[in-house]
C-alpha positions as CSV (number, residue, x, y, z in Angstrom):
1,M,0.0,0.0,0.0
2,L,1.2,3.5,-0.7
3,S,1.9,5.6,2.3
4,G,-0.7,8.1,3.6
5,R,1.1,11.0,1.9
6,E,1.5,9.2,-1.4
7,L,-2.1,8.2,-1.4
8,A,-3.2,11.7,-0.6
9,G,-1.6,12.8,-3.9
10,R,-3.8,10.6,-6.0
11,R,-7.2,12.3,-6.4
12,V,-10.3,11.0,-8.1
13,D,-10.3,13.8,-10.6
14,G,-11.9,12.3,-13.7
15,S,-8.8,12.9,-15.8
16,E,-8.7,10.8,-18.9
17,D,-5.8,9.0,-20.7
18,P,-6.5,9.4,-24.4
19,D,-4.8,6.1,-25.1
20,Q,-7.0,4.2,-22.6
21,P,-10.6,3.4,-23.7
22,D,-13.3,4.1,-21.2
23,I,-14.9,1.1,-19.6
24,R,-18.3,2.4,-18.5
25,T,-19.1,1.2,-15.0
26,L,-22.4,1.0,-13.1
27,D,-22.0,0.6,-9.3
28,L,-25.1,-0.8,-7.5
29,F,-25.4,-0.6,-3.7
30,A,-22.4,1.7,-4.1
31,G,-21.9,2.9,-0.6
32,A,-19.2,5.5,-0.3
33,G,-17.5,4.2,-3.4
34,G,-14.7,2.0,-2.1
35,L,-15.1,-0.6,-4.9
36,S,-15.4,2.1,-7.7
37,L,-12.3,3.8,-6.2
38,G,-10.4,0.5,-6.5
39,F,-11.3,0.2,-10.1
40,H,-10.3,3.9,-10.7
41,L,-6.9,3.3,-9.0
42,S,-6.1,0.6,-11.5
43,D,-5.6,3.2,-14.2
44,L,-7.2,0.8,-16.7
45,G,-9.9,3.1,-18.0
46,Y,-12.8,2.2,-15.7
47,T,-15.2,5.2,-15.6
48,P,-18.2,5.3,-13.3
49,V,-21.2,6.5,-15.3
50,F,-24.0,5.9,-12.8
51,A,-24.4,4.6,-9.2
52,V,-27.3,3.6,-7.0
53,E,-27.0,4.0,-3.2
54,H,-30.0,4.5,-0.8
55,E,-28.1,6.0,2.1
56,R,-28.1,9.7,1.3
57,A,-24.8,10.6,3.0
58,A,-23.0,7.8,1.2
59,A,-24.6,8.8,-2.1
60,K,-23.3,12.3,-1.6
61,T,-19.8,11.0,-0.9
62,F,-19.9,9.0,-4.1
63,E,-21.1,11.9,-6.2
64,R,-18.6,14.3,-4.6
65,N,-15.6,12.1,-5.4
66,F,-16.6,10.7,-8.9
67,G,-18.9,13.4,-10.3
68,C,-21.2,11.0,-12.1
69,E,-25.0,10.8,-11.6
70,V,-26.0,9.0,-8.4
71,Y,-29.5,7.7,-7.7
72,A,-30.0,8.3,-4.0
73,G,-32.8,5.9,-3.4
74,D,-33.9,2.2,-3.3
75,I,-33.0,0.0,-6.2
76,E,-36.5,-1.5,-6.0
77,D,-37.9,1.8,-7.2
78,G,-36.4,1.3,-10.6
79,P,-33.7,3.9,-11.3
80,A,-33.2,4.8,-15.0
81,Y,-29.9,3.2,-15.9
82,P,-27.7,4.4,-18.7
83,D,-28.3,2.7,-22.1
84,E,-24.8,1.4,-22.4
85,V,-22.7,-0.2,-19.6
86,D,-19.6,-2.3,-19.9
87,L,-19.3,-3.5,-16.3
88,I,-21.6,-3.8,-13.3
89,I,-20.1,-3.9,-9.8
90,G,-21.6,-3.8,-6.4
91,G,-22.3,-5.4,-3.1
92,P,-26.0,-6.1,-2.2
93,P,-26.6,-5.3,1.5
94,C,-25.0,-8.1,3.7
95,Q,-26.8,-7.6,7.0
96,G,-29.3,-10.4,6.2
97,F,-26.4,-12.9,5.8
98,S,-23.8,-11.5,8.2
99,P,-23.6,-13.2,11.7
100,L,-24.1,-9.7,13.1
101,G,-27.5,-9.6,11.4
102,R,-28.9,-12.7,12.9
103,D,-31.1,-10.8,15.4
104,R,-33.1,-9.3,12.6
105,D,-36.7,-10.5,12.1
106,D,-37.5,-12.9,9.3
107,E,-39.3,-10.3,7.2
108,S,-36.4,-7.8,7.2
109,R,-33.8,-10.5,6.6
110,A,-35.8,-11.8,3.7
111,E,-36.1,-8.3,2.2
112,L,-32.3,-7.7,2.5
113,N,-31.5,-11.2,1.2
114,G,-33.5,-10.7,-1.9
115,L,-31.8,-7.5,-3.1
116,W,-29.3,-9.4,-5.2
117,K,-32.1,-10.2,-7.6
118,H,-32.4,-6.6,-8.5
119,Y,-28.7,-6.6,-9.3
120,L,-29.2,-9.5,-11.7
121,D,-32.2,-7.8,-13.3
122,A,-29.8,-5.0,-14.2
123,V,-27.4,-7.5,-15.7
124,R,-30.2,-9.0,-17.8
125,T,-31.3,-5.6,-19.1
126,L,-27.9,-4.0,-19.7
127,R,-25.9,-7.1,-20.8
128,P,-22.5,-5.8,-19.6
129,K,-19.3,-7.6,-20.6
130,A,-18.7,-8.6,-17.0
131,F,-20.1,-8.1,-13.5
132,V,-18.7,-8.3,-9.9
133,I,-20.8,-9.1,-6.8
134,E,-19.2,-8.6,-3.4
135,N,-20.6,-9.7,-0.1
136,V,-19.9,-11.3,3.2
137,P,-18.5,-14.9,3.0
138,E,-21.7,-16.3,4.5
139,F,-23.6,-15.3,1.3
140,Q,-21.8,-18.0,-0.7
141,K,-23.1,-20.6,1.8
142,S,-26.7,-19.5,1.6
143,A,-29.7,-20.9,-0.2
144,Q,-29.9,-17.5,-2.1
145,F,-26.5,-18.1,-3.5
146,V,-27.5,-21.6,-4.7
147,E,-30.5,-19.9,-6.4
148,L,-28.1,-17.3,-8.0
149,L,-25.9,-20.0,-9.4
150,D,-28.9,-21.9,-10.7
151,L,-29.9,-18.7,-12.6
152,L,-26.4,-18.4,-14.1
153,E,-26.8,-22.0,-15.4
154,N,-30.3,-21.9,-16.7
155,D,-31.6,-18.3,-17.2
156,T,-31.6,-17.5,-21.0
157,E,-29.6,-14.3,-20.6
158,L,-27.5,-15.1,-17.6
159,K,-26.2,-18.4,-18.7
160,R,-24.0,-16.6,-21.2
161,Y,-21.8,-15.5,-18.2
162,T,-19.0,-17.7,-16.9
163,P,-18.5,-17.2,-13.2
164,A,-15.6,-17.6,-10.8
165,M,-15.9,-17.1,-7.1
166,G,-14.5,-17.5,-3.7
167,V,-13.6,-15.8,-0.4
168,L,-10.7,-13.4,-0.6
169,N,-8.6,-11.9,2.3
170,S,-8.1,-8.2,1.8
171,A,-4.6,-8.5,3.4
172,D,-3.5,-10.6,0.5
173,Y,-4.0,-7.6,-1.8
174,G,-2.2,-4.9,0.2
175,V,-4.9,-3.8,2.5
176,P,-3.7,-3.4,6.1
177,Q,-6.6,-5.3,7.4
178,R,-7.7,-9.0,7.7
179,R,-11.1,-8.6,6.0
180,R,-12.6,-11.6,4.3
181,R,-15.1,-11.0,1.5
182,G,-17.1,-13.3,-0.8
183,I,-16.5,-12.3,-4.4
184,L,-18.2,-13.5,-7.6
185,V,-16.9,-12.4,-11.0
186,A,-18.7,-13.3,-14.2
187,V,-17.6,-12.6,-17.8
188,R,-19.9,-12.7,-20.8
189,D,-19.2,-15.2,-23.6
190,F,-15.9,-16.3,-22.1
191,E,-14.5,-19.5,-23.6
192,G,-13.2,-22.0,-21.1
193,E,-13.0,-21.7,-17.3
194,L,-12.1,-18.5,-15.5
195,P,-8.9,-18.9,-13.4
196,W,-9.3,-18.2,-9.7
197,P,-8.3,-16.4,-7.4
198,P,-6.8,-13.1,-8.5
199,E,-3.0,-13.4,-7.9
200,P,-2.2,-12.2,-4.3
201,T,0.2,-9.3,-4.1
202,H,1.2,-9.6,-0.4
203,G,1.7,-12.3,2.2
204,P,2.9,-15.9,2.1
205,N,0.7,-16.8,-0.9
206,S,2.1,-14.1,-3.1
207,E,4.8,-14.7,-5.7
208,S,6.4,-11.3,-4.8
209,G,6.9,-12.4,-1.2
210,R,6.0,-8.9,0.0
211,P,4.9,-8.9,3.6
212,Y,1.5,-7.9,4.7
213,V,0.9,-4.2,5.2
214,T,0.6,-3.5,8.9
215,V,-1.2,-1.1,11.2
216,K,2.1,0.8,11.7
217,D,2.5,1.1,7.9
218,A,-1.0,2.4,7.6
219,F,-0.9,5.0,10.4
220,G,2.4,6.3,9.2
221,E,3.1,9.8,10.3
222,L,-0.2,10.3,12.1
223,S,0.1,11.7,15.6
224,S,-0.7,9.4,18.5
225,R,-2.8,12.4,19.7
226,T,-6.1,13.2,18.0
227,R,-7.4,16.8,17.5
228,G,-11.0,17.8,18.3
229,I,-14.1,15.6,18.3
230,D,-15.7,16.4,14.9
231,P,-14.8,16.0,11.2
232,Y,-14.7,19.0,8.9
233,I,-13.7,19.7,5.3
234,D,-11.3,22.6,4.5
235,G,-10.9,23.0,0.8
236,D,-9.4,19.8,-0.6
237,D,-8.6,18.4,2.8
238,Q,-10.7,16.7,5.4
239,H,-10.0,16.4,9.1
240,L,-10.8,12.9,10.2
241,H,-8.1,12.4,12.9
242,F,-10.4,13.4,15.7
243,G,-11.2,11.6,18.9
244,R,-13.8,11.1,21.6
245,R,-14.3,12.3,25.1
246,P,-14.2,9.1,27.1
247,R,-15.6,9.0,30.6
248,P,-12.9,8.8,33.4
249,T,-13.8,5.2,34.0
250,S,-13.4,4.3,30.3
251,L,-10.0,6.0,30.2
252,E,-8.9,4.0,33.3
253,R,-10.0,0.8,31.5
254,Y,-7.9,1.7,28.4
255,K,-4.9,2.3,30.7
256,A,-5.3,-1.2,32.2
257,I,-4.9,-2.9,28.8
258,P,-1.3,-3.5,27.7
259,P,-0.1,-3.6,24.0
260,G,-1.8,-6.5,22.3
261,G,-4.1,-7.0,25.3
262,N,-7.9,-7.2,25.5
263,R,-10.7,-7.4,28.0
264,F,-9.1,-10.4,29.8
265,D,-6.2,-8.1,30.8
266,L,-8.7,-5.6,32.0
267,M,-10.4,-8.3,34.1
268,A,-7.0,-9.3,35.6
269,N,-5.6,-5.8,36.1
270,R,-8.6,-3.8,37.2
271,P,-11.6,-6.1,38.2
272,D,-13.0,-3.1,40.1
273,I,-13.8,-1.3,36.9
274,T,-14.6,-4.3,34.7
275,P,-18.3,-4.5,33.7
276,N,-20.1,-7.3,35.4
277,C,-21.2,-8.8,32.1
278,W,-17.6,-9.5,31.4
279,M,-16.7,-10.6,34.9
280,N,-19.5,-13.1,34.7
281,K,-18.3,-14.4,31.4
282,P,-14.7,-15.8,31.7
283,T,-14.6,-17.1,28.2
284,G,-15.5,-15.6,24.8
285,T,-14.1,-13.3,22.1
286,T,-10.5,-12.1,22.6
287,D,-11.0,-9.0,20.4
288,V,-13.4,-7.1,22.7
289,M,-11.7,-4.1,24.3
290,G,-8.6,-5.1,22.5
291,R,-5.6,-3.2,21.3
292,M,-4.4,-3.5,17.7
293,H,-1.0,-4.9,17.0
294,W,1.5,-2.6,15.3
295,D,3.2,-5.3,13.3
296,Q,0.0,-7.0,11.9
297,P,-2.9,-6.1,9.7
298,S,-5.8,-4.9,11.7
299,P,-8.9,-7.0,12.3
300,T,-12.0,-6.2,10.3
301,I,-13.1,-2.6,10.5
302,R,-16.8,-2.4,11.1
303,T,-19.3,0.5,11.3
304,E,-18.8,1.0,15.0
305,F,-15.1,0.9,15.2
306,F,-15.2,3.9,17.6
307,K,-16.7,1.7,20.3
308,P,-13.9,-0.4,21.9
309,E,-16.5,-2.8,23.5
310,K,-17.3,-3.9,19.9
311,G,-13.9,-5.3,19.0
312,R,-10.1,-4.8,18.8
313,Y,-10.4,-1.0,18.1
314,L,-8.0,0.5,20.7
315,H,-4.9,2.2,19.3
316,P,-1.8,0.0,19.7
317,T,-0.3,2.2,22.4
318,A,-2.3,5.4,22.9
319,N,-5.2,5.3,25.5
320,R,-8.0,5.8,22.9
321,V,-9.9,4.2,20.2
322,I,-8.7,4.6,16.6
323,S,-9.8,7.7,14.8
324,H,-11.9,7.9,11.7
325,R,-8.7,8.8,9.7
326,E,-7.0,5.7,11.0
327,A,-10.0,3.5,10.2
328,A,-10.1,4.9,6.7
329,R,-6.4,4.2,6.2
330,L,-6.9,0.6,7.5
331,Q,-9.6,0.3,4.7
332,S,-6.9,1.6,2.3
333,F,-8.8,4.9,1.5
334,P,-6.4,7.7,0.4
335,D,-6.5,10.8,2.6
336,S,-7.7,12.7,-0.4
337,Y,-11.0,10.9,-0.4
338,L,-13.7,13.2,1.0
339,F,-16.6,11.8,3.0
340,E,-20.0,13.5,3.4
341,G,-22.2,13.4,6.5
342,T,-22.0,13.3,10.3
343,K,-19.3,11.4,12.1
344,I,-21.7,8.5,12.7
345,E,-22.6,8.5,9.0
346,I,-18.9,8.7,7.9
347,A,-18.1,5.8,10.3
348,R,-20.8,3.7,8.7
349,Q,-19.5,4.5,5.2
350,I,-15.9,3.5,6.2
351,G,-17.0,0.3,7.9
352,N,-19.3,-0.8,5.1
353,A,-16.9,-0.1,2.3
354,V,-15.0,-2.5,0.1
355,P,-11.3,-1.8,0.7
356,P,-10.2,0.1,-2.4
357,L,-7.0,-1.9,-2.8
358,L,-9.1,-5.1,-2.9
359,G,-11.2,-3.4,-5.5
360,K,-8.0,-2.6,-7.5
361,A,-7.0,-6.3,-7.5
362,L,-10.4,-7.1,-8.8
363,A,-10.1,-4.4,-11.4
364,D,-6.9,-5.9,-12.7
365,Y,-8.4,-9.4,-12.8
366,V,-11.5,-8.3,-14.6
367,Y,-9.5,-6.3,-17.2
368,E,-7.3,-9.3,-17.9
369,H,-10.1,-11.7,-18.5
370,A,-12.9,-9.4,-19.9
371,F,-11.4,-6.4,-21.6
372,A,-7.7,-6.9,-22.4
373,S,-8.2,-9.5,-25.2
374,H,-10.6,-9.6,-28.1
375,D,-10.4,-13.4,-28.0
376,H,-12.8,-13.4,-25.1
């Protein structure tokens, strides 16, 4: 991964390479644009022409950074897609499949779990050269995924697409985070079998032998001290390295947790300020109230990374949770990417995003197998 300063110099400015043909891209369930940003960073001519995102703050973020038309509403309402699209990308909402969404009622789970069908409706209508579906790994073990694969085999239009799929670890592609995502790529009128997976660029499975990008690599020159408690945009720059105002008891809890530690260290060192729910549960997850490790990729960044009771979200050494800027870097967003909304909305956008560098690896893979050769 590029350093924070190097990433900050690469803006999504819509500039065009006259020798690189445009690959017109439609992003469905686009979120803040992490996947589209990854395709942009590949420098292979991918150009977003339309996006659909129902959360308004995320839709504004996408529009601000890419400048294309964004439909800020529900895909079920039938947005008017462009007439010509070469590639469809996107991640249907995952809460219905994610283990974190198991407390949802059956009706809301069914509604979320069926949104991928609207994605395939767009594929049928627009007939792109390729499409990419991103989701939680659990999706690929679901009955809905079996139904999706059945459509790819038997639907008159969809059976023209050759799929490849599997679960990818973002750390294998230069993201300073262990984030596993279920990916399906399909190419229209491809002869033969699509190779899988995309070639890892980092870690023990990579040919390069490059080590994983770590938390220390990602945080770079950022101060261990945060400034203020709110985000703001000043011209082309956005201040996201802000903090919280923890209660005195919370601060004492942070101080009781050593580097690499977690709630069990809190229980051992300061039982007097450990919540009863933890004292009465001597086993369980080791990430809760945990500190990140400097020399490893981070655990998965979720939407409430600012709550240390939700996971391993404490700074490796400072007595605080990670900042929004640090979380964005762990997702591999460049500092130049500007987020719209409140700090809660921005956190949700960061936590829900596809890491852009994982998106870049997918962009390279899709280009090689769908657009680089006329043979396919």
